[in-house]
C-alpha positions, 0 to 999 in steps of 0.5 A: 489846467489851461495854462493860457490863464494860469499865465493870465492870472499871474502877469494880472497879479504882477499888473495888480502889485505894480498899480499899487506901487505907482500910486502908493510911493508917491501919495506916501511922499506927498503925506509923509514928506520924509525925505529920507526914505525919499528914495527907498518910495522913489526906488519903489515906485520905478519897480511898480512903473517896470511891472506896469510896462512889462505885465503889460507887454505880456499881456501882448506876448500870452496873446501873440502866443495862444492866439496868435495874434496881438489883442482886438484892441480900437478905438478909445481903446487904443487911445487907453493904451496911448495914454497908459503907454505915455503916462509910464515913460514920464514916469521913468523919465523923472524918477530918473531926473529925480533918482541923479538930482542934487543939491538945489535941485532936489529941493526945490523940484522934489514935490513938483516932481513927486506930485506930478507922479502920483497924477501920472499914476490916476490917470495910468489907471484911470486909461486901465478902466477904459483899455479894460472896458472897451477893448 
């Protein structure tokens, strides 16, 4: 068995499920607007972003372990990676703010925050396609 391929494949599985969560959570909330489930959906979305960050980092560490170097990316792939990282950081901040929001802040800005979370997920997944194709 090729351990490198197994580790890459399992990392990709985690990355894919994280991608589903970061897109599905915000879209589900925007479509259904069930505020009684908002915190659960936020936590699911947070877990998705954490899975994206952890598995993305693991891709680099697997390359470092098996090849003694990080993946050789350049140009468009580096820009795409930077976009993905920026989206993840912004999403974590927005989710933390919404999880800690109370009262009027949560009521007034929650919808906008969910819309931004949706856009961050779409941008990150689009950047992922460019990262994959150009690396």
